[in-house]
N, C-alpha and C positions, 0 to 999 in steps of 0.2 A: 100121772099118766096123760099122754097126749095121743089123740087120734087124728091122723091125717087122711084126707080124701083126694089124692093127686089125680090129675087127668090121666096120667100114665104112671105105672110102677114097673121098674126093671126087675123082673122075676125070672130066675133061671135063664138069663140071656135074652129074654123077649120083653117088649114093652106091652103091658097089659092094662086095659082101661078098667074102670069101675071097681077098684079095690080100695079098701080101707087098711090103714097100717097103724097099729097101736105100739106106742113106744113108751116104755117105763125105764126110768134111770139109764137112758141111753141105749137100751136094748129093745129090739123089736120083739114083742111078746105075742102078737097075732096079726094075721092077714085075713081080712074078710071081705064082704061085698061093700062097695062104697058108692058115692054119688058124684064123684068128680068136682066137688065144690071148691077144692084148693087148686088154683092154677099151677101148671107146671108139671114136672116129672119128679118122681121119687127115685133117687139113684143111691147106691151104696156109697160110703165114704171112699175118698180117693187116698192113695198112699204116696208119700214122698219118700222114695227109697234112698236118697242120698242128700243129706242136709248138713250144713255147718252153721247152726243157728246163731252163734255169736258173731258170725261174719255180717249179720244184719247191721252191725256197727260200722262197716266199711262204706255204706252208701254215702256218696259224695266225697270220699277220701281218695279212692283209687282210680277215679275216672280220668284224672288230669295227669297223664303220664309225662307231660312236658316239664313238670316241676321237679322231676328227679332225674338222675343220670342213667336210670336203668331201662325205662321204657317198657311197654308191653307187659307181659306176664310178670317179668322180674320186678318192675316198678310196683305192680299190684302186690306182689308177695312181700316187698319191703314195707308197704303200708299195713299189710295184715300183721306183720311182726311187730310194728310199732303199736298197733291197736292192742295186741296181746300183752305187750309190755306195760301198757297203761291201765288195763282193766282190773277193778276190784271184784271180789266174789259177787257183791250186790249188783254191780254194773253188768257183769257177765249174765247173771240170772235175769236181770231186766231185759237185756237184749234177747235172750232165749224166750222169755214170756212174750215179748213183742213179736218175734218171728213166728213162734208157734200160734199166737193169736191170729196172725195174718193167714197162716195155713188153714186154721179152723174156719175163718171167715170165707176162704176159697173152697171149702168142702173137703179138705184133707183131714182125715181122722186118725191116721197112723203115719209116724215118721221114723225113718231109719236115720238116726243121727250119727254120722261119721265123726267120731269123737277122739281127738287127740290132745286137746287143751285140757290137761288134767290138773294142774297144780296152781294154787294161789302162791303168792310169794312166800308165805309162811306155812301153808297147810297142804300136805300131799293129798291128792285126789279130791280136793274141795270142789273143783269144777265138775267133777263127775256127779257128785251129790247135787250140785246147784242145777245142772241141766235136767236131771230127773225130777227135781222139785218143780222147775219151771213147767215141764210137760204135765205134771200132776195138777199144778195150779190151773192150767189152761183147759185140762181135760182132753189131751191128745194122747193116744197110745204111742209109746216109744220103744224102739228097739235100739239100744246103745251099741253101735258098731265100734267097739273099743279098739283103738289103734295104739301100737307101741311105736313111738317116734324116737329113733335112736341115732340118726345122722342128720347133719345139716346140709347134705348134698354128697356127691360122689367124693369120698375121701376127705370130707370135712366134718369137723366137730360141730355140735350144736352151739349157737351163739345168739346173743341178744334175746328177743322174745321167744326163740325156739327153746330156750332152756325151760320154759314153763310146760313144754310138752314131754320132756325127758323123764324117764324113770331109771333109778340107779341100776336095776338089773331086770332081766326078763322075769325072774322069780317074783320080784316085788310088783311088777306090773300084772302078772298073771294072778 
């Protein structure tokens, strides 16, 4: 159990002084009278409604578009597919842990993970399990926004790293 005494607490949309907030196992259990002895404001956790945690691994890879023939978004996209093609389950989970940890440090307590990277090279839906495990390890709430990735573009089949997003059928994905 931890008791906070912030200068201000955001309660019902208003900043209120002189409140104590008791937290047990990550849940607010009571709000009482406080003494403002902790500096700052007590705010609810923020929500990141659209994340691709594994893309944490792209930092430093996709910013230099001159080194490929695509430029702009398309160059970044090719870097992302290359990353996807390289990642093991453990590397993927590690990137998710790192990204979710950074979110927690910034005050984000819930993430909507827009998830389409489903498969390890040998295991169907292994990355689904890994991203959920990473969220659990960090202690961030997660909503897995599960996407069915079926095409590589308009009229194009999946190729390269995109194959790790594919599912044989809508029924198998569902």
